C-alpha positions, 0 to 999 in steps of 0.5 A: 384775382377774380375769375368767373371760372373759379366757380367751377374750380371751387365745385370741382374741388369741393364735389369732384364726384357730384354730377355737374351735368345730367344730359339724357343718360349721360352724367358728367361729374364736376371733376370731369367737366373741369378736366374737359375745360382745362383741355380746351383752355390749354388748346386755346392758349396754344392757338395764341389766345390770351388775356382779353381776347374775344371768343365768340361761342355759338352752341345749343344747350349741350354740355359743350357749352359750359365746357367751352364757356369756362375754358374761355374764361380760364384762358383769360379771354372774354367769352361772347355767347351769341344766338344759336339762330344767327345766320352768316351775315349776323355772325360776321357782324358780331365777329367784326363788332367785338373784334373776335380772335376766335369762334367756337361753333356747334355743328347744328342739326339738319334743321338748324345747320349752325356750323354752316352758318358760322363758317359762312360768317367766319370767312367774311371776317379776316381779323377772326383768326380761328374757327373750331367746330363742335361736333355732336361726337367729339371724336368724329371727323369735321363735316366741313372740309379742312375745319378743325373740331374742338375735339381735335383741339382738345385731343393732345392737351393736358387736363391740368390748367391754371386759370390766367389771373384776371382782375375783378374789373376785367371783362368776362363776357360780352352779351349782345342785346336783341337789337330792337332798335338799330344794330345789337350792342355788346354789353361788357360785363366784368368778372365782379358783375357776373360772379356777384349776380350769380351768387345773388341769384343762387341765394334768391332762389334758395339753391342747395347743394342737392338741387337739380336745376332744369336749364331750358332757357338758352345758355347764350342768354344772360338769364340761363347763364347767370340764374341757372348755370353759374348760380348752380355751380357756385353751390355745386348743384346739378344742371339738366340742359335741355336743347329745346324747350318743350313742356314734356322735356321739363316734366320728364326732368322733374318727374324722372330725375328729381329736378327741383328748380326751373326758371323760364320766361312767361311763354314757357309757364304759359305752355306748361299750364296749358299742357294737356297729358293726352298720353298719360305719361306724367304723374303730376302729383310727383311733379308737384312734389318735386318741383321746389322753385320756379323763377320767371323773367325776361318779360312781364308774367301775366297774373292769370298765369302766375295764379293758375301755375300756383293752383296747378303746381303748388308753387309761387313763381318768383318773378324777377327783372333785369336786362343783359346790361345788368347781368341780368338780375336787378329786382326779385320777389325775395323768398323772405318777404311777401310777394305781390302778384304782378310785382317784380319785387324789390332791388336785390342786395347792393342795387338801387332801382328808382323811377325817373321822369324825362328830366331824370327826376325821381317820380312820386310813389305810384307814378309811371316813369323810366326804371333806372338802375345803379349797382354792382350788376350794371355793365361797364358799357357797350363795347366800342360804342362810347356814344351809346354808352353815354346815352344809356347812363346820361353822364351819371351813375344811373343806367337807363333801362328804357322800361316804364315802371312804378313803385308802390308805397310798400317799395314793390316795383312794377313793370308797365311796359317798354317805352317803345311799346307804349301806344299813344292813341289820341294823346292818351298813353296806353300800356299794352301790358295792362290790356294783355292782363285784361285780355287774358281774363276772357275765358276763351283767351290763352295768349295775347300781345298788344301793339300799336298800329298807324291811324290816320285820325288817332295817330295810333290804334290799339291792336290785339293779336290773340291765341284762343284756348283749345276748342274755344270759339269766339269772333273778333267782334265779340272780343272787342265788344267784351273789351269795351265793357272791361276797359276805358274808351281810349284803351280797348282794342278796336282791331283784334286778330286771332291766330294759332300762334305768335312769333317768338324769339329764341328766348321765348319772348313774343316778337311784337316787332314782327307783329308791328311789321305785318300791320 
């Protein structure tokens, strides 16, 4: 038997009085968290939820997320976390696509009425039998007439529960891809996939029993689930969920609660690096002393941000790489080996990574090709999508990521760009990440995104959308002239758009798809 929920059972047995979750002034011990999960699991079983049933979960970074997450797993069911920003039509798609039998949804906020959106989607799907609303106050009545709450479901249930037996290859989690091409696809991840990746992440981040992990990454995403929540609970570490990322919230956790571990996407590190403490509320010497580990993933980390963060906060950000389809971690800059700025490190234990050309042949060292992965972290396939699964594996053992990368002579891997983001200008391949790295060395530029836009003569033209540093003044023409001096003629952006901000996803990724749609 192997069940992902066993990592919580273990910590509840070994460290019953240790804080599993700190949320504001609230502290929940491992024993208390396990009891809450058991009550929900009993409620699910009483409602007819059994082994292999799909239960969709939509919840902010609140204590309720791990409560529902591990409860679903304990019941032998499959947890399907979805984005908290999903609207009714999108939710209905997820419920239908994964054959959901139940849906657990947080009520949301006045600005983000998740419960209303969720119930609207649920009513469109006859095959989904149950809807439970998570209320901010578990004892509060349901704000939607006739809709039961998770608190009502838990109320009469026992705090004891024996997890349903599941095998290592049984599906534990279905994670939906972002859907950058076509409709989102559900990556089926086994209990073995998830447990192995959580344990690997724990060791790579050198987590100790005394660490406190700040969780500002959305828990519905694989990065937050595996590298933070699941990895922490394998070691009895405390997590501090933050419902909405801000630099202030992270700095408060580090300074006032002794948080020692942080993981984020590059835009989070960018925001922390450029934060100005105008009210003098933080002691950055304390923050620098408390923060022990910083990990980055989700997108390529610009070298200028990596260097700046190390200078300001004294830690080397450990950059890794992976996808929802790989649980997510596939490579990592490992603490026991030297780091190279800009590299995503080495394959983690038990994982193979190679660079293939368009004919699925390995390319020579230093050449660009598609990153392919094989190992214990790779998904079973896309749920109910055999053609898409076959295309991703191309009939063999290698999962094709759609990312372009290289490997150097020392075995370090680098991500060049997404295949779909590459710009082809006049027959030349232009990699946006390379251009962005150069742009960020300009003293006035704080953030940059490079895209390709249609061009009658060249096919595509290079366009840079940038955000300036505070009080910086520079014109688009000046940026173009500067870029021409820094880059080859076919690379430098001929179009520059200066904005106050860039569109970002719920996970903090820059939405180049939206930028392209505007062009």
